[in-house]
C-alpha positions as CSV (number, residue, x, y, z in Angstrom):
1,M,0.0,0.0,0.0
2,R,2.8,2.4,0.8
3,N,4.3,1.8,-2.6
4,R,1.0,2.5,-4.4
5,L,0.6,5.7,-2.3
6,A,4.1,6.8,-3.3
7,V,3.2,6.4,-7.0
8,V,0.0,8.4,-6.5
9,V,2.0,11.2,-4.7
10,I,4.5,11.4,-7.5
11,V,1.9,11.7,-10.2
12,A,-0.1,14.2,-8.1
13,S,3.0,16.3,-7.6
14,V,3.6,16.4,-11.3
15,L,0.1,17.5,-12.1
16,A,0.3,20.1,-9.3
17,G,3.5,21.4,-10.7
18,G,1.9,22.3,-14.0
19,L,3.8,19.9,-16.3
20,G,1.0,19.8,-18.7
21,L,1.1,16.0,-19.2
22,T,-0.3,14.7,-22.5
23,M,-1.9,11.4,-23.2
24,T,0.7,8.9,-24.5
25,R,0.7,5.4,-25.7
26,T,0.9,2.5,-23.2
27,A,3.1,-0.5,-23.7
28,G,0.3,-2.6,-24.9
29,Q,-1.0,-0.2,-27.6
30,T,-0.1,-0.7,-31.2
31,A,2.3,1.4,-33.1
32,R,1.1,4.6,-34.8
33,T,1.3,5.0,-38.5
34,A,4.2,3.6,-40.5
35,G,5.3,7.2,-41.3
36,Q,5.7,8.0,-37.6
37,T,7.7,4.8,-37.1
38,E,10.1,5.7,-39.9
39,R,11.0,8.9,-38.0
40,S,12.4,7.0,-35.1
41,Q,15.7,5.1,-34.9
42,G,14.0,1.9,-34.0
43,P,10.6,0.2,-34.3
44,Q,7.6,1.0,-32.2
45,V,9.1,4.0,-30.4
46,P,6.3,5.6,-28.4
47,R,5.4,9.2,-29.3
48,Q,3.5,12.1,-27.9
49,A,0.8,13.9,-29.7
50,N,3.4,16.4,-31.0
51,G,5.4,13.6,-32.7
52,K,8.3,13.6,-30.3
53,P,9.5,10.4,-28.7
54,D,7.9,9.6,-25.3
55,F,10.4,8.4,-22.8
56,S,7.8,7.9,-20.0
57,G,8.2,4.7,-18.1
58,I,10.4,2.8,-15.6
59,W,14.0,2.4,-16.6
60,E,17.3,1.0,-15.4
61,A,20.8,0.7,-16.6
62,H,22.5,-2.7,-16.6
63,N,26.3,-2.3,-16.4
64,G,29.1,-1.8,-13.9
65,A,29.4,1.9,-14.4
66,N,28.4,2.7,-10.8
67,W,31.3,0.6,-9.6
68,D,33.8,2.1,-12.1
69,L,33.2,4.1,-15.3
70,L,36.4,2.6,-16.8
71,A,37.0,-1.0,-17.9
72,H,38.1,-3.0,-14.9
73,A,38.8,-6.6,-13.8
74,A,37.3,-8.1,-10.7
75,R,38.7,-6.7,-7.5
76,P,37.9,-6.6,-3.8
77,M,35.5,-3.8,-2.6
78,V,38.1,-3.1,0.0
79,A,41.5,-4.7,-0.5
80,Q,44.7,-5.6,1.3
81,S,47.8,-7.5,0.1
82,G,47.5,-11.2,-0.2
83,V,49.7,-13.9,1.3
84,Y,52.2,-13.7,-1.6
85,A,52.8,-10.0,-1.2
86,N,56.6,-10.5,-1.2
87,V,56.8,-13.1,-4.0
88,Q,57.8,-12.0,-7.5
89,D,54.9,-12.1,-10.0
90,Y,52.4,-12.4,-7.2
91,N,52.8,-9.0,-5.4
92,G,49.7,-7.6,-7.1
93,V,47.4,-10.3,-5.7
94,Q,44.9,-8.9,-3.3
95,V,42.3,-10.3,-0.9
96,L,39.3,-8.9,0.9
97,A,40.2,-6.5,3.7
98,A,38.7,-6.7,7.2
99,P,35.6,-4.5,6.6
100,V,34.3,-6.9,3.9
101,V,36.1,-10.2,4.5
102,A,32.9,-11.9,5.7
103,L,31.2,-11.2,2.3
104,G,33.2,-13.7,0.3
105,A,32.4,-13.7,-3.4
106,I,29.9,-10.8,-3.1
107,G,32.7,-8.7,-1.6
108,W,34.3,-8.4,-5.0
109,V,33.5,-5.8,-7.6
110,P,32.2,-7.5,-10.8
111,P,34.4,-6.9,-14.0
112,D,33.0,-4.6,-16.7
113,L,34.0,-3.3,-20.1
114,G,33.5,0.3,-19.1
115,V,31.5,3.2,-20.6
116,V,34.0,5.9,-21.2
117,D,34.9,6.7,-24.8
118,G,38.6,5.8,-25.2
119,D,38.6,4.3,-21.7
120,E,40.4,7.3,-20.2
121,I,39.4,10.1,-17.8
122,P,41.7,13.1,-18.4
123,Y,42.5,14.2,-14.9
124,Q,44.8,17.2,-14.2
125,P,47.8,16.0,-12.1
126,W,46.4,17.2,-8.7
127,A,43.0,15.6,-9.5
128,A,44.5,12.3,-10.5
129,K,46.1,12.2,-7.0
130,R,42.8,13.1,-5.4
131,K,41.0,10.3,-7.4
132,Q,43.5,7.7,-6.1
133,E,43.0,9.0,-2.5
134,N,39.3,8.7,-3.0
135,F,39.7,5.1,-4.3
136,D,41.9,4.2,-1.3
137,N,39.5,5.7,1.2
138,W,36.2,4.6,-0.5
139,L,34.4,3.5,2.6
140,D,35.0,6.9,4.3
141,R,34.4,9.2,1.3
142,D,31.9,7.9,-1.2
143,P,28.7,10.1,-1.0
144,E,26.6,7.2,-2.0
145,I,27.4,5.4,1.3
146,D,26.2,8.5,3.1
147,C,22.9,8.5,1.1
148,F,23.7,11.9,-0.6
149,L,21.7,12.7,-3.6
150,P,23.7,10.9,-6.4
151,G,24.1,13.7,-8.8
152,T,24.1,13.8,-12.6
153,P,25.0,11.7,-14.5
154,R,25.5,9.1,-11.7
155,A,21.8,8.8,-11.0
156,M,21.3,7.5,-14.5
157,Y,23.4,4.3,-14.1
158,M,23.0,3.4,-10.4
159,P,21.6,-0.1,-9.9
160,Y,18.2,1.2,-9.0
161,P,15.2,1.9,-11.3
162,F,14.1,5.4,-12.1
163,Q,10.9,6.8,-13.6
164,I,10.5,9.4,-16.4
165,I,7.2,11.3,-16.5
166,Q,7.1,13.3,-19.7
167,G,5.0,16.4,-20.2
168,T,4.8,19.0,-22.9
169,N,6.9,21.7,-21.1
170,D,8.8,19.7,-18.6
171,I,10.1,16.2,-18.0
172,M,10.3,14.9,-14.5
173,M,12.7,12.1,-13.5
174,V,12.3,10.4,-10.1
175,F,15.0,8.0,-8.8
176,Q,14.5,5.2,-6.4
177,F,17.8,5.8,-4.6
178,A,17.3,8.4,-1.8
179,G,14.1,9.7,-3.5
180,A,16.2,11.9,-5.8
181,E,14.5,13.8,-8.6
182,R,15.2,16.3,-11.3
183,T,13.2,18.3,-13.8
184,L,14.3,18.8,-17.4
185,H,12.9,22.1,-18.5
186,L,11.8,22.3,-22.1
187,H,11.2,26.1,-21.8
188,A,13.1,29.1,-20.6
189,V,13.4,29.2,-16.7
190,D,15.5,31.2,-14.3
191,P,18.6,29.4,-13.0
192,Y,18.3,27.9,-9.5
193,P,19.3,30.3,-6.7
194,V,21.9,27.8,-5.4
195,D,24.1,25.0,-6.7
196,I,22.7,21.6,-6.1
197,N,23.7,17.9,-6.3
198,M,21.5,17.1,-9.3
199,G,22.2,20.3,-11.3
200,H,19.9,22.6,-13.3
201,S,18.6,20.9,-16.5
202,V,17.5,22.8,-19.6
203,A,16.4,20.5,-22.5
204,R,15.8,20.9,-26.2
205,W,15.0,18.5,-29.1
206,E,17.4,17.7,-32.0
207,G,15.2,15.5,-34.2
208,D,14.4,12.4,-32.1
209,T,17.2,13.1,-29.6
210,L,16.5,14.9,-26.4
211,V,19.5,17.1,-25.5
212,V,19.9,18.3,-21.9
213,D,22.3,21.0,-20.7
214,V,23.0,20.5,-17.0
215,S,24.8,23.1,-14.9
216,S,24.8,24.7,-11.4
217,F,26.4,21.8,-9.6
218,N,28.0,21.7,-6.2
219,A,31.1,19.6,-5.5
220,E,29.4,17.1,-3.3
221,T,28.9,14.1,-5.7
222,W,31.0,11.4,-7.4
223,F,30.7,9.6,-10.7
224,D,31.2,6.1,-9.3
225,R,32.5,4.0,-6.4
226,A,36.0,4.1,-7.8
227,G,36.6,7.7,-6.6
228,D,36.0,9.6,-9.8
229,F,34.8,13.0,-8.9
230,H,34.2,16.6,-10.1
231,S,34.2,20.2,-8.8
232,D,31.5,22.8,-8.7
233,A,32.5,23.8,-12.2
234,L,31.0,20.6,-13.7
235,H,29.0,21.0,-16.9
236,V,27.2,18.0,-18.5
237,I,25.5,17.7,-21.9
238,E,23.2,14.7,-22.0
239,R,21.7,13.0,-25.1
240,Y,18.7,10.6,-24.9
241,T,18.2,8.8,-28.3
242,P,15.5,6.1,-28.6
243,I,16.7,2.7,-29.9
244,S,13.4,0.9,-29.6
245,R,10.3,1.0,-27.5
246,D,12.1,-0.6,-24.6
247,A,15.6,1.0,-24.8
248,F,17.3,4.3,-25.4
249,R,21.0,5.3,-25.7
250,Y,22.3,7.6,-23.0
251,E,25.3,9.8,-23.6
252,A,26.9,12.4,-21.3
253,T,29.7,14.7,-22.3
254,I,31.5,15.9,-19.1
255,E,33.6,19.0,-18.8
256,D,35.1,20.6,-15.7
257,P,38.1,22.9,-16.2
258,K,39.1,22.7,-12.5
259,V,39.5,18.9,-12.6
260,F,39.9,17.7,-16.2
261,T,42.2,18.7,-19.1
262,R,39.5,18.2,-21.7
263,P,35.9,17.1,-22.1
264,W,35.2,13.4,-22.1
265,K,32.1,11.2,-22.7
266,I,30.3,8.2,-21.4
267,S,27.6,6.3,-23.3
268,M,25.4,3.3,-22.6
269,P,22.0,1.7,-23.4
270,I,19.3,2.0,-20.7
271,Y,16.4,-0.4,-20.7
272,R,12.7,-0.3,-19.8
273,R,11.6,-2.4,-16.9
274,L,9.0,-4.8,-18.5
275,E,7.3,-6.2,-15.4
276,P,3.6,-5.6,-15.6
277,N,3.6,-4.0,-12.2
278,A,6.9,-2.1,-12.6
279,Q,7.0,0.8,-10.2
280,L,9.5,2.6,-7.9
281,M,9.6,1.3,-4.4
282,E,10.6,3.2,-1.3
283,F,14.4,3.3,-0.6
284,G,14.6,6.1,2.0
285,C,18.3,5.4,2.8
286,H,18.8,8.4,5.2
287,E,17.6,6.5,8.2
288,M,19.5,3.4,7.0
289,V,22.9,5.1,7.3
290,E,22.3,6.8,10.7
291,E,24.4,4.3,12.6
292,T,27.1,4.4,10.0
293,L,27.3,8.2,10.0
294,L,26.6,9.0,13.6
295,G,27.3,5.8,15.6
296,H,30.7,7.1,16.7
297,L,28.9,9.9,18.6
298,R,26.8,7.6,20.8
299,K,27.6,7.6,24.5
300,Q,27.0,3.9,24.5
301,Q,28.2,2.1,21.4
302,L,25.3,0.2,19.7
303,V,26.9,-1.9,17.0
304,K,30.1,-3.6,18.4
305,H,30.1,-7.4,18.0
306,W,29.1,-10.0,15.5
307,E,29.9,-13.7,15.6
308,G,29.5,-16.1,12.7
309,R,30.5,-19.7,12.1
310,T,34.1,-19.0,11.1
311,M,34.8,-15.5,12.4
312,T,34.1,-13.0,15.1
313,I,34.1,-9.3,14.3
314,D,34.5,-6.6,16.9
315,I,33.9,-3.0,16.1
316,T,35.7,-0.1,17.8
317,R,34.3,3.3,16.9
318,K,36.6,6.4,16.9
319,I,35.9,10.1,16.9
320,P,38.0,12.0,14.3
321,P,40.0,15.0,15.7
322,G,38.9,18.6,15.3
323,D,36.5,19.5,12.5
324,G,36.8,15.9,11.1
325,V,34.0,14.9,13.5
326,Y,31.6,16.8,11.2
327,Q,33.2,16.0,7.9
328,R,31.2,13.4,5.9
329,H,33.4,13.4,2.8
330,V,35.9,15.4,0.8
331,D,34.4,17.8,-1.8
332,G,35.8,17.8,-5.3
333,N,37.1,21.4,-5.5
334,P,40.9,22.0,-5.8
335,P,42.8,22.3,-2.5
336,T,43.2,26.1,-2.9
337,Q,39.4,26.5,-3.0
338,R,38.4,24.3,-0.1
């Protein structure tokens, strides 16, 4: 019942926001005329009354980009040197470190071919060092672990579904992770008064491709769990191109003169969820991370001992010195700006 109510609330908020929704085809309806199908880049692409592709629906990416945008082999989520650390040809072998050793096979990052054109992210020297620091301190720094809003483009390829509700003047996107949302404005609007995690999105059509210019970011989000990051100078150009009724190609060109030496691009297909009852479900992770974020401030430690069949794990919480007690992660701005 809570999930059904959540869907009703989302739809009601869209109507109240004046999106001017138009009637669109459902998945079970037949294709329009042959002439309309020929305009698309794939068969049976749903369209609005104005002839533009209709991206409305529940979607989800199926790749390893949220783990690492670049091609990567399997590796431990958190690693330490293995037993052959001092043996030639084996010194690169790693094993699961203490925080994840009980997870076994699921404590490893699955391999993936990557989604970055050219398989290279062009960091400036200082930023390449910061990226490695982020990677080495993933458990302490990744904003996803703290349930921060994921940002753009990361929200598009996290392993959670998202919903597109397409109107005539605006397109609303609602993400299951952390209840994040963004509005793609198809008309002139004033910039947001402050920089935000998800950015400010202004959209236009180029044929059947929806092009979205996203700006006004803060420096609080990452691109993946591998420590790839940006500053508050991030600028993203997204392209949504229909492939078929149940898939579209997503591309994002990323530029940030404070962090990268040149623009770079990611691309991937994103697929429709085809279950007859597909819907977003509640994943309010803020309360889920309370003990992780604030447990070290308790007078009486709550989570401190776990005992399994082959291991016992004891937790000792510590309070970082100085302002570190309040720091949840390291922002992406250069050292001189922080």
